N, C-alpha and C positions, 0 to 999 in steps of 0.2 A: 296745441303745438303751433297753430297759426299765430296765436297771440304772442307766444314766446318768440317766434321768429321775427314778428313785427317789432317787439321791444328790442331785440338784438340789433335789428337794422337801424332803428332810430338812434340807439345809443352809439352805434359805430359811427353814424353820420355826424353826431355831435362831437365825439372824440376827435375825429379826423379834421374837424373844422378848427383851424388854428386861431381863428379870431375870437373864439368863445372865451368866456371868463375862466381863468385857471381853476378857481375854486369849484365852479360847476363842472369843469372837465374832470377834476378828481372824483367828484360824486358819480359822474357817468362812467368813468373807468371802473369804479367799483361795481356799478350795476351791470356793465357789459361783461366783466369777467365772471361774475356770479351767474348771469344768464347763460353764458357760453358753457360754464362748467355743468350747469343744470342740463343743458342740451346734450353735452357729452355723456352724462350719466344715463340719459334716456336712449341716445342713438349710438353711443360708443364710437363717435368720430374722434380720432386722435388729433385731427386738425383743430377741432373746437377746443380740445384740451390744451393744445399748444398755444392757441390764441388766448385762452383764459389765463394761462400762466404769463404770457407776454404782457397782457394789459394789467395784470395784478402787479407785476414787477414795475411797470411804468407808474402805477399809482403809488407804490411804496417809495419810489425815487423822489416823488414830489412832496413827501411828508417828512417832517422832522419827528423826533421821538414823541409819541403821543399815543393815546388809546386807539384811535383809528388806524394808526400804522401797525400796532400789534395785531389788531383784528385782521388786517390784510395779510400780515406775515403768517398768521395761523391758517388763513385760507390758502395761502400759497403753499404751505406745508402739505395740506390735504391734497392739493392738485399735483404737487411734485410726487407724493406717494402714489397717486393714481397712475402718473406717467411711468414711474419706476415699475409698477406692477405690470404695465403694458409692455415695456421695452426690456427691463432687466439690465439696462446699461449702467456701467459704473459712474458715468458722468451724471446721470439722473440721481443716483444714490449720493454722489458727492453734494449735489445741490440740496438734496433733502436733508443731509447731515448738517450742512452749513446753516440752513434755516432753523432747524430744530435746536441746534446748539446755541445759536444766537439768541433764541427766545428763552432758553431754560434759566439763565441767571436772574432774570427779572420777573419770574412768574410769581403769582399770588396763589397759594394753594386753595384759597376760598373763591377765586375768580372763575366764573364759567368760561370766560374766554381763555384763560391760561390752562384750564382743564383740557381745552381742545389742543393746546400746544403739547401738553403732556401725552395726550392721545397720539399725536404725530410722532413723538419720540418712541412710544410703545410700538406704533406701526412700523417705524424705522427698524427697530430691533427684530420684530417678527418677519419683516421683509428680508432682512439681511441673512436670516437663517435659512432661507430657501435657495440660496445660490452660493457658489464658491466665491469668496471675496478675498482680496489681498489682505495680508496681516494688518497693514496700516488702516484699512477700512474698518476691520473688526475692532481694532483698538479705539478708533474714533466713535464707533457705534456704542461700545461699552462705556466710554466717557459720557456720551449723551445719556445713556440709560441710567448711569450712576447719578447724574444731575437730576433726572426725572424722579428717581426714588428718593433722593435726599431733599427735594424741594416740595413734594406733595405731602399733605397731611396723612398720617396713618389711618385717619378715619375716612379719607377720601375713597369713594366707591371703587375707583380704578387702581388704588394702591396695590392690591394683590396681583393685578394684571401686570403692573410694571415690575414688581418683584419677580414674577414668573418669567417675564421677557428677559430681564437682566440675568437671571440664573441660567436661562437657556443659552444666552449669548456666551456666558463664561464656559458652559459645557461645550459649545461649538468650538470655542478657541482651544479648549483642552484637547478636543479630538484632533485638531490640526497640529497642535504643539503641546503635548502633555506636560502638565506642571501641577504640583501639589496645590499651589495657590488658586488656580482656576477651578479645579474640581471641588476644593473646599468652599470657595465662594459660591459655586453653582448649587451645592447641597444646602448651604446655609440660607441662601436667598429663596430657593424653591421650598424649603421647609417652612420658612416664614410665610410664603404665599399660601401653602396648604393650611397652616394654622390660622391665617386671617380670612379663610374662605368658609362660609357656613357649610355644615355637613349636607344640607339639602340643595346646595348650589351645584349644578352640573359641571361648572368650571373646576370643581374640586377633583373630579375624576382625572382630567388631563394633568392637573398639577401633581396628583399622586403618581400618575404614570411617569411623569418627568422625573420626579424624585427617585422612583425606583430605578430607572435607567442610570441616573447619575450615581447612585450608591453602588450599583453593579460596576459601573465604570471605574469608580474609586477602588473597589476591591480588585478588579483586574489590574489596576496600576500599582497599588501598594500592598495588596494581599492581606489586609486586615479582616479577620473573620467577623468582627463586630459590624463592619460595613455590609458584608454579605447578609448577616443575620437581620440587619435593619431593612435591607432591600427586600428580603423575603417577607418580613413582617408587613412592609408597606404594600407589597404585591397582594398578600392575603387580605389586607384591609381593603384594597381596591376591588378585589373580586367579590367581597361581601357587600361593598357599598354600591358598586355600579350594577344597574339592572342587567340581567343576562341577555336582554333583548337589545342592548346598546352595542353597536359594532366595536366599541372600545373594549368591551368585556372580553371578547375573544383574544384581543391583543394581550390583555392583562393575564388571562388564564394561561396563555402560551408563555408569556414572560415569566410568570410564577414557576412554570415547569422548568424553564431554562435556568433560573436561579437555583432551584432545588437540585437539579441535576449537577450543576457546578459544585454545590456544597457537598453533594454525595461523592463526587470525584476527589474532592480535597480531604474529606474527613472519613469516608467510608461509611457514612450513615445511610443505611439502605432504606429506611423509612422515607427519607427525602427523595430517593430515586423512584420509589413506588408512587409517591405523590406526584412526581414530575411526569410519570407515564400516564397516570390518570388525568392530569391537567391537559396534556397534549391530546389525549383521546377526546376529551370534552371540547377542546378548541375545534378539532376536526369535525365533530358531530354537528356543530352549529354554524360551520362555515360552508358556503356554497363551493362545490367542486370546481367551478370555473373562476373562483376568486383567486387573485394573486396571493392573498393571505393563506390560502389552502396549501400552497407549495411550502411556505415557511413552516406551517404546522406539521406537515408530513415530514419535512426535513428534521425538525426537532424531535418528533417521536422516533424517527429512525435512529437518531443519535442517543436518545435516552435508552432505547432497547439495546443498542450496541454497548452502552455503559453497563447495563445489566448482564449482558453476555459476558463482558470482561470480568464482572464480579462473580457471577454464579456458573457460567459455562453452559447455559441452556441453549442447545442448538436451535430451538424454535425461535428464540429471540434474535439470533443472528440471521435466520432465514427471513423473518418478518422485517428486519431492518433492511435487508437487501431488496425485498419486494417493495417496501415503501420508497426507497431511493429510486427504484425503477419507475414508480409512479411519478416521482418528482421530475425525472428526466423526460418522461413521456408527455407530461402536461406542461412543461416549461417551454418557452420559445427557444428556437435553435441558437439564438444569439444571446441567451441569458448570461449575465456576467459570471454566474457561479457554475455554469455547466461543466467546465473542465474539472472543477473541484468535486462535483458529484461523480463524474467518471472515475476520478482518482479514488474516491471512497469505495465505489463499487468494485474497483479492481482489488483493493486491499481486503475487502470483506469477502470476496469470492476466494481470495487466497487463504483467509482463515478457514473458510469452509473446506478447502482443499486439505489444509493441515489436519482437519478433523476426519474427513471421509476418504482422503487419498484417492479421489476420483479425477480422472483426466479432464473431464468436462469442466470441473470447477477451476482448474489452473488455466485451462484454455480461455474461459470467460474472463479470468483475472487479467490475462495478457491482453485480450481484446479491448477491455475497458482501459487498461493502462496506456495502450496506443492511442485511444481516443483522447484520453486526458492530456497526453503530451501534444497531440496534434492540435487540440483546441486551446493550447496555452501559447500566447505570443512569444516569439524569440526575444531573448533579453529579460524576460520575466523570471524572477527567482524561482517561482513555482514550476516553471518549465524544467529547470535543472533538477529540481526535487522529483518531479514526475518521471523524468527520464531515468533517474536513479532507481525509482521503484520498478520501472519496466525492466531494467537490466537485472534486478534482483529476481523478478518473476520469470524472466527468460531462463535463468539458471535452473530454477526448480521445475520448469516445464520440459526439461530434457534438451533444451538448446544450450547446453552447458559447454563452454570451451574456454581456453585461456584467454582468447581474444574478448569474449563476452565479459569475463571477469576483469580484465584490464580496462575495458570500457566502463564498467560499473564503478571501478575505483576512480577513473578520471572524472566521471560525471559527479560522483559524490564529493570529490575534492573541489570541483568547481562550485558546487552548491554550498559547501561549508565556507569557501573563501568569500562568497558574496553575501552571506548571511550577516545581519547586524550583530555586532559584538559589544557588550555581552547581550545575549538573548536566549530564551528557552529554545527558539527554533534552531539557533546555531548548535546548541548542545545535542539535539537529536540528530542533526545533520552530521556532526562529528561522530556520534555513536554509529550512525549508518556507515560512515567511511571506515571506522575501526572494524566493523564486522566484515566489510569487503576485504580489508587488508588481512584479517585473520583467516578468511576463506582462502586467500592467496597463499598464506603460510601452509594451511592444511593441504592444499591441492599441489603446491610446488615445493614444499619444504623450505620456503624462503625465510631464513633466520632473520635477515634484516627486516623483512616484512612483518615478522612477529614483533620485533622491537618497535617498529613504527606504529603497529596496531595498538600496542600498549600505550605509547606516547599520546596518540590521538584519543584513545578511550579515556585516559586520565584527563585530558582537556575537556572531554564531554562531561565527565563526572564533576569536574571542578566548576563547570558552567551551569550545573543544575542546582537549583535551590534545595538545600537540605530540608527534609521533612515535608516538602510540598511536591505536588505532581511536577514532573519535569516540564510539562507543557501546559501552561494556564489557558492559553487561548484555545477555543473549541476546535478551530481548524487544525492546529498542530496536535493538540491533545488527543483528537479522535484517531490520529493516524500513526502515532509513534509511541514507543515504549516509554515508561516513566523512569524515575531515578533508580528504582530497584532493578529494573532490567539492565540499565546502563552499568550499574555496579556489578551485577552478576556476570555480565559479559566481560567486563574488565577482569574480574576474578578468574574466569576461565582462561583468558589469555595469560595472566600471570602464572597460573598453575602450569600451563604448557611450557612457559619459559623456565619455571622451576624444574620441571622434568628434564629440560634440555641442559640447564646449566648447574642445577643444584644449589642455587643461591637462596638461602633461607629468608632473605629480605622479601623476595618475591612471594614465598609461601605465606609469610606474615601479612603481607599486603593483601593477598587474595582472601585470607581469613577476615581481615578487616572489612573488605568489600562485601563478602557474603553476609557478615553479621549486620552491617548497616542495612543491607537490603532486606534481611529477615525482619527487622524492626521498623521498616518504612510503612507505617500503618495506612498511609494514603495510597499505597501502591496496590496492584491487583493481587488477589490471593495466589494466582498462578506463579507470578514472579517471586513472591515471598516464599512459597513452598519450595520452588526450585532452588532458591538461595539457601534455604534451610537444609535441603538434601545435600547440597555440595558442601556446606559447612560441616555437617555431622560426619560426612564420609571422608573428610580430609585425613590423611595419615597422621597429621600432627594434632588431631582433635583432642586426644587424651592428655596432651601436655598442658591443656588450658584449665584444668581443675574444675572448681565449682562454676566457673564462668561458662564452660561448655555444657555443663549439666543444666544451667538456666536456659541456655540457648536450645538445648534438646527439648526441654519442656515447652518452650515457646513454639518450636517447629511442630511438635506433635499436636499442640492445642489448635493449630490451624487446620489440621486434616479434617476433623468433623465439620468445621465451618465451610469447607470447600464442597460439601455434599449435603446441602440442606434438604429437608423433606419435600420442598417444592419441585425439585428436579426429577426428571425421569431417570430410570435406572441406567439408560445409555449415557446420559450426561454425568451421572454420579461416577460411573465406571471410568469415563474419560478423565474426569477431574482427579479421582483417586489414583489413577495410573501414574500421575506425576509425583506422587508421594511415596512410591514404592521404596522400601528399605529404610525410611526415616524412623519408624517406630523401633525396628530391630537395632539400628545404630544407636538410638537413644537409650534403649534398654541396656546395650552392651556398655555404653559410656557410664550409665548409672552404676552398674555392677563393678566396672573397673575402678570407680571412685570409692568403692566400699559402701555404697548405699544399700539400704535394706532390699532384699529381693522383692518385697511387696511393691516398692516404688518402680522397679523395672517392669514388673508385671502390669502395673497401672498404666505405664507408658505404652505397652503392647496392646492392652485392651482398648486404650483410647485411639490408637493410630492404625489398628488393623481390624479387619472385619467390619468396617464402617457401613458398607452397603447393606450387609446382612443385618447388622444391629438396627439400622434405621427402619428396615422393613418390619423386623420383630417388634420393635418398640411401638410402632403405629398400630400393630395388630394385637397388642397386649390385651389380656382379659381384664375388664374393668368391673367385674362382679362386685368386689368389695367397695370400690369407689361408688358404684351405682347405689349400693345399699346405704353407705354413710353420707354421700353428698350427691344426690340424684341430679341436681342441676349442673354440677360440674361434669358429671359423667355424660349427661346429655350433650353438653357443649363439646366435650372431647369426641364423642361419636360422630357428631355433625362435622367437625373439622376432619376427623379421620376419613369420613366418606369422601370429602373433597380431595384429600391428599392420597388416598389409597383406593379410589373407586376402580374396580377391576375393568380392564379394557379387553374383554374376552371376545367381543363380537368381531366379526370380520370388517365391520365399519368402525371408524373412530367413535368412541363413546363420549360424545359431547352433548349436553343438554340442548333441547330444542330452543332455537332462538338465540343461542350463544355461539359466538365465533370461536374459532381455535385460539385467536389472539387473546380475547378477553378471558377464555378459559385458563390460559397460561397466567394472566394477571391474577385471576382468582386463586390459583394455586399458591402464587407468591404471597398474596394477602393472607391466605389460610395458614401458611407457614408462620408468618409474623404473629397472627392471632394465637396459634398453637404455642408459640414460645411464651406469650403472656399468660395463657391459660395454665401452662405447666408451672409457672411461678405461683399462680393462685392455688393450684392443687398441692404443691409442696409446702405451702404455708399452713396446711391443715395437719392436725395431729395424726400420727401414724402414716402419713403420706410424704414425709420429708425426703424420702429416697426414691420417689416415684420416677421411673425411667432413667434413673441415674446409674453410673457404673456400680458394679457390686462392691460391697465392703469386704475387708479381709475375712470377717466372720462369715459372710454369705458364701465366699469362695471356699472356705474350709468346710462348711456344711455341705456344699455341693460334692465334695470329695468323699462323702460317707460311704459311697458304694465302691470306691477305689480311687487311687491317686490320679490327678490330672498332671500330665507331664508336658511342659512347653519346652520345645527345643529352639532356642533363639540363635539365629544365624546372622552374623555380622562380619564385615571385613575386619573389625577390630578384634573380635573374639567370639567364641560360641559357648553357650551355657545351657544347662538343663535347669529350669525352674520348676520346682515340684510342689504341688498343693496336695496336702493330705489333711486328715481330719483335725490335726492339732496345730499345724504350722504351715508356713510357706518358706521354703528354703531353696538353695541353689548351689551348684558347683560348676566350675569351668570344665568344659570338655577339651582337654589339652590337645588331643590328637585330631580334632575336627577343625576344619577351616573352611571359609567361604570358597576359596579357590579350589580346595580339594573336592568340595561338593560339585562345583561346576564342571570340573574335569571328569567327574564320574557320570554326568548326565548321559553321554552317548552309550554307557555301559549299564544303565539303570536296570535293564532286564537281564542281569547275569548273576550266576551263583556267586561269583567273586564279590559282587556288590553286596549281596546278602551277608557274606562273611565280614566285609568291611563295615557295614552298618552295625553289626553286632559288636565288633571290636571297639569302635570309636564312640558309639552312642548307646545302643540299646543294652548291651551287656553291663557297662558301668552304671547305668541308670537303674536297671532292675536289681543289681547287686546292692546298690545304695538303699533301695527300698526293702531289702531283705527277701526279695522274690527270687530265690536261687535254685529252686527244685520244682519238679513237676508235681502239681497238687493232686489230691484225691479227686476221683471222678466227679463228685458232687460238690466240690468246694473250690471251684476255679476262681482266682482273684481276677478283678477287671482293672484295666487301665485305660485312660483316655489320652491319646496323643494329639498335640497341637504343634505340628511342625511349622516353621516360618521360612520365608525366602525360597531359594531353589530346592530346599529339602522337601517341600510339599510334593515333589514328583516321586519321592522314594517310598518303598513299602516297609516302613519301620516294623509293622506287624509280622513280617516274614523274615526279619533279620535272624542270622544265626548260622551255625555250622551244622547243616542238616545231614551230613554224611557220618555223624557220630551217633552213638547210642546215649550220650550224656545230654543233660538239660542245658545245652548251649544254644538254645533258640528261644525267640519270643513266644512262638506258638506252643511250646512245650512248657511254658511257665505261666502265661497270662492270656486272658481274653482281651483283645485289643479293639478299641473303637476310636473314631476320629471326630474332631470338631474344629471349626474355624476359630473359635474363641471360647473362653470360659463363660462369657455372658450367654453365648448360644446354648450351652448346656443348661445354665440356670433358667433361661427363658423356656426351653423345651420342658424342663422339669415342672415348671409352674403351670404349664398348660395341662388341662385335664382331659384324659381320653374317656369318652362315654361309650362303654361297651353296650351294644344293643343287638338283639337277635335279628332285627330287621335290616341290619347292614349287609352289604354285599361286597364281593371282590370283583374288581374290574380286570378283565383279562384281555390282552391285546397281543396276539401272535402275528408276526410279520415275516412269513417265510418268503413272500415275494413282494418287493418294494420297487416301484417304478425307477428305472435307471440304475439300479443297484444289483449286486450279485445275489442270486437266489440262495437262501439258507435251507438246510434240510430238516432242522430239528425244532424250530419254534412251535409248531403245532403239537408235536409230541410233548414238549415241555409244558405248554399251557394245558393240554389235556390232563397231564399228570397232576398239575396244581389244582385244576378244576375238580378232579376226582377226590383229591384229599380234602378240599374245602367242603364239598358236598357231604363227605362222610362225617364231617363235624358240624353239619347244619348251616353252613355258610353258603349263600346263594351265589353262583357265578353269573357274571354279566359280561357279554362280549359285544360292545358297541361297534358300529361301523368304524373302521380304523382311520378316522379323520379327526383333526385336531378338536374342532368344536364338539363333536359327538363324544369323544373321549373325555374332554374336560367336563362336559355336562354329566357324564356317567360317574365321575369321581365325587360329585356332591352327594353326601350321605353314605359314601362307601367306607369300608373298613380297611381294604387293601387294594393295591394296584400292582399288577404283575405284567411287565412288558418284556417280550422276547423278540428281538429283531436287531436291526442295525442302529448304532449310535455314531455320531460324528463329533469330533472335537475340533473347533475352529482355532487354529494356531495364532490368529491375529486378534480376533474379537471373541472372547469366550461367551459373550451374550448370544452369539449365533450358534454355539454348540447345540445339538438337537437330537431328539429321538425321531427316526424317520418313519412317518406314517404314510398312508396312501396319498395324501394331498400335500406332502412335504414341499413340493416345488412351488406351490402357491401359498400355502398357509403352514409353514413349518412349526413344530412344537419346540421352540427354542428356549434356552435358558431365560432370555429376555421376556418372552410371553409367559413363561411360568412365574416369573417374579411379579407379574401383574395379575396373577391368579391367587385368590384368597379363599382357602378351604378351611380356615381356622375354626369357623363356627361349627363345622361338622367333624373336625378333628380326626381325620383318617389316621390309622395306626401305622401302616407299613407300605412303602413304595419299594418294590423289588425291580431294579432296572438291569435286566439280563441282556446287556449290550456292551459294546466296546467303549471304554474311556469315559464312562458316565461320572467318574470321580476324578477326572483328569483336567488340568488347566495348563496348556502349553504356552500361554502368553506371559512372558516374564514380567511385564508391567502390572499384572493383576494378581501376582502370587499372594500379596497381603490380603486380598479380598476373597480368596478361595471360591472363585466363581466357576461353578460347573454344575452339571445336571443334578447330581446328588444333593448338593446344597440348595439348588433351586426348588426341588421337591420338598425339602425340609422347610424352606421358607414359605412355600405355598400352604403348609399346614400339617404335613406328615410328621408323625412323631419319630419314626425310624425310616432310614433309607439304606438299602443295600445297593452298592455300585461297584465300579471297577476302575482300576488305575490305568489300564491299557487294553489291548486286544484280549478277547476271551475265545476259547474253543467252543464251537457250536454244540458238539456232542456232550462235552463236560458240563455245559450250562444245565442240561437236563438233570444230571446226576446231583449236582450241588443243590439245585432247587428242590428236588424231591427230598434229599436228606434234611435240608433246613426246615421245610414245612412239616415233615414227619416229626421233627422235634417240637416245633412251635405250636402247632394246632392242638395237640392233646393238653397242653398246659394253659390254653386260653391266651388272651392278649396280655401277656406279662412282659414288662420291659426287658428283663434279663434274658428271656427266652429267645429274643431275636439275635442278639450278639452271640449267645451261647450256641444257638442252633447253627448259625453260620460258622462259628469257630470249629465246632465238632465236625461239620461237613467238610470244611477246608482241611482240617487236620487229618481226617481220614484219607483224603485224596493225596495229601502230602506224604502220608505213610506209604501209600501205594507207590508213589514216585520214588521214595527212598528205597523201598524193597525191590522195585523193578529197575532202579537206576534209569528212569525215563529221561531221555534227552530229546524232547519234541522238536521236530522240524517245522518248517512253515507250511501251513495248509490253508491257502487263501480261500478255498471254498468254504471251509468250516469256520472262518474267523469273522466275527460280527463287527468288522470295521468297513469303511467305504473306500479305502485306498491302501496301497502298500505302504507300510511304515518304514522310516529310516532305520529304526532299531530292530534288530533281529531278536526274537524271543528265544533265549537260550537257557531258561530255567523252567521249573515246574508250572503247569498251567493253572495251578491252584492259587498262585501268588496274587493276582490282581484284585481279588474280591475283598471289599472293605465294608465296614459298617459305620454309619453316622447316626447318632441318637444317644439315648440316655440309658 
């Protein structure tokens, strides 16, 4: 350093001496400037750098065009670039641009000196991308870069660098002022840079990364799917090329996930979304928790999971998304630029949780985060208006509802829509939000002008939304607001309201058009499409649309099974399927109205009803023949079945050791995808073409060999009986039955008048049509299976009739009745094989005293009577401790289960209906827990549920799924179940049980003996009722329900007993 300092001192002395020879002075100027620059590089003294620049400029001024002058100009460019890096001042950038552009026209591609000039141009471009520059500065930088690319040989080692830099500069200009030209130039140049870079050159990684981001940006701008596909391919190439130890790999794997998630939203391709989730998890695994990149990865995973929640409805995905966003907020700085955005997302996702669970704590959390989001957004920012609108919406649902709040919500939504760019996807959803608030005002105040305004604004929203694509391409908007299908559906609802007000058929036609377009919006969420389909099929004018509405009906029904994939828990399936209630019945009614074959209507019913039960029975199907013919396929099926149907019977969540709840959920989604592929392989094998597919007409007719299967389809359009017998499937319209008439009868379902009405409008005509007109001989009772739909599932078809006459004008005097949720359920149960064994036992659970519930007098007497009868026929009784796990353990290897005690029907969530055991307050034996219980390998014969309402479902949104305790036991593996439609009398339970078992046990475990035994027991008690003209009053002490019911029992106590089975 001392030597360098001495040289600088001597050169400075010589330069400052005016008497020296000018030619020697120029030589010393060059030496002085170079030494000063060298000392700057070592000591980082900006003064040295400034002096070096000043002396170099003096040297250049003393030279005419010559090789030494270009040499000094190149050095000056290097020094100016260093100064710009130090200061970031636009004046330094201007000087750098001026020097490099003055050199570019005269460069020689093969010259070492000119290579340095080109390096300066590249440095200029790279430097300019690190700061916000004026448009004219960027334009000049691009001009300089273009000169560099055009003048250097393609074989020059720095040529790919200049291509990359110029491409990056076009991308930067595109970001500040979007144009097709700039993004196309950026992609072309960067692609050339990638192609010119050897595969083993580390620079290739950065160039691939740049190309991927540019392709993504082009897709965001123009929407071309080929651009997104190339971006994804580029990202995949990068993740395979870049070592996983390189920090750039985590950015790439995360970027790949973002691209895949985007394509999944646009196309509905769920394989992309699953890969996106895996990619995000990998990025998190290899990123330090204190890294700023970790926040980005957590944020992306939260969004991917929310996308999957929107697609499938798994509550676990929504909950994990919320937890991840909380981590993002907790680990980010308090002044992070996106903090308000994360608060907003947390608010809306807690609101979604509230919509699922209806718990006050969730809406309270949503409001709290919405306030934080608004407070953290600067005044004047468009997003603040948006977030205030969200807050107003949440306040209304939180109970802080008032006209003033609604008016404020409308004003805020109006302001937000006014300032949004036009046209833009953001404006479309803001207009949709405003339209919803205006419609709320109409509903709350009856403001007819408000309804007209709501329709006008909703039309603007729909017109501003790109057809066939998501309403919101950008992640920020798309994560928070509904897509085109939702906007169209809401417009349709408002148009329907105006049609009801004014009767203008144009509004009805317009609403139909909205619903239809929403139904076919394939990139929209399943929820929005199903809702649109339900409204479309339920429209009074639906039948006027001929074959078009039939095609729409098929399309809507086809969506229903897709909304409840095997990967979902039963709770999620029930929630998703509740949105489709009535679709299948309306579709079947439309089909029959158009004169289609009854088989087609029946196929629609089988596809769109009983989906939850069907999915459970399918996964538990017997694969004996498959194992025999194709053992490898059977092994794969059983492995996937274990992942999708592993019982969760323990009191702790059954998750494999070392596996998180989150990755367990991912594995279930992956297993579902693999199962779909496997089923395709199985169905490609001879004799397995129909494996787990809906039954054919021949299979359904064969199922009716023991008696006709009678489906009563209930729709607002019409009601029909569809009858399957051994030779054909036929139907006829029930002219006197209507949806409205059934609903009106629900409060009087437990009345003798209702039994007469059921006979007149349904059961009598159906049995007459089947030739079942008289009471049969004692040993030749015909059987029928009833499959009611819609609200008719609450009614006792088996008890219909005029019981006060001596003529055969009752169902119980003509046939033995059984029930089923679907034809497929009967077929699946028939296919299962009951293995009779002397080693099997009967599980008996008497609950005369249940914590917190009314004491019952007769359960012990009932169970003792059953035990005595079983022992007399060599069947060992077993009475486990009356707690859930002990009872379920005892059921393994049993032949029968008899429960006598309290049962409860949950009117809101049928999965929470339960049998009340001793530990019911902590571990209730609910429908939900039974659906996760698989006893099919031991194949128990009979579950006798002597409790109230075990065959009852009071949730109107779940009637198509027949979710109740009796069905739950059948799905758990029982071949037969005896249950009840409502309250039962404690004392009468003993008598019916004794009569039934006295008939069943001497005949062995014969299918027909269960239904026959129950039928004869109930008919005997019916006869007593008729003879004695019993009019039972209410006896709360003797009824096995847990609360007083709204409906007073005013008919025979024999009526509620029903049989499910074959």
